[in-house]
C-alpha positions, -999 to 999 in steps of 0.1 A, spaced: -524 -780 788 -530 -784 745 -556 -804 740 -576 -795 698 -556 -792 668 -570 -755 662 -549 -741 693 -519 -752 680 -520 -733 649 -538 -706 669 -512 -701 697 -481 -702 666 -499 -677 650 -495 -653 690 -463 -661 687 -455 -656 648 -440 -691 647 -440 -711 611 -444 -747 618 -409 -757 619 -394 -734 640 -418 -748 664 -408 -779 655 -376 -771 667 -384 -760 698 -407 -794 705 -384 -819 691 -410 -836 671 -409 -840 632 -427 -816 608 -443 -843 595 -466 -852 632 -475 -812 633 -486 -802 598 -504 -836 605 -519 -822 637 -526 -792 628 -550 -807 594 -567 -827 616 -601 -810 634 -615 -815 674 -589 -839 701 -552 -844 700 -547 -884 689 -508 -884 691 -491 -899 722 -489 -877 753 -451 -873 749 -461 -852 715 -488 -832 733 -464 -827 766 -430 -816 741 -457 -788 721 -471 -783 754 -441 -773 772 -425 -756 740 -458 -735 737 -459 -722 775 -426 -716 779 -427 -696 749 -453 -671 772 -488 -690 756 -519 -706 776 -541 -724 776 -580 -729 775 -596 -755 781 -636 -774 779 -657 -754 769 -643 -727 746 -614 -745 738 -588 -713 729 -555 -696 741 -536 -664 746 -504 -653 754 -492 -640 785 -456 -632 777 -446 -606 742 -434 -624 718 -397 -633 718 
């Protein structure tokens, strides 16, 4: 699951999505995505919000790498 804020930006970059596209697909507000991407380190958000973001990105083919080397990778071709 999504763990650190930098994974959001990295996942969007792999998919070629802007913030609005992620908001639309995850069902969260643009201000939520902007706030999370502006912070550093661990994600500070409700579990449900993180789950929505993770689900949207994972459905698009992104996989998350957890500790100790946080990251993301694309498991399928971009849509």
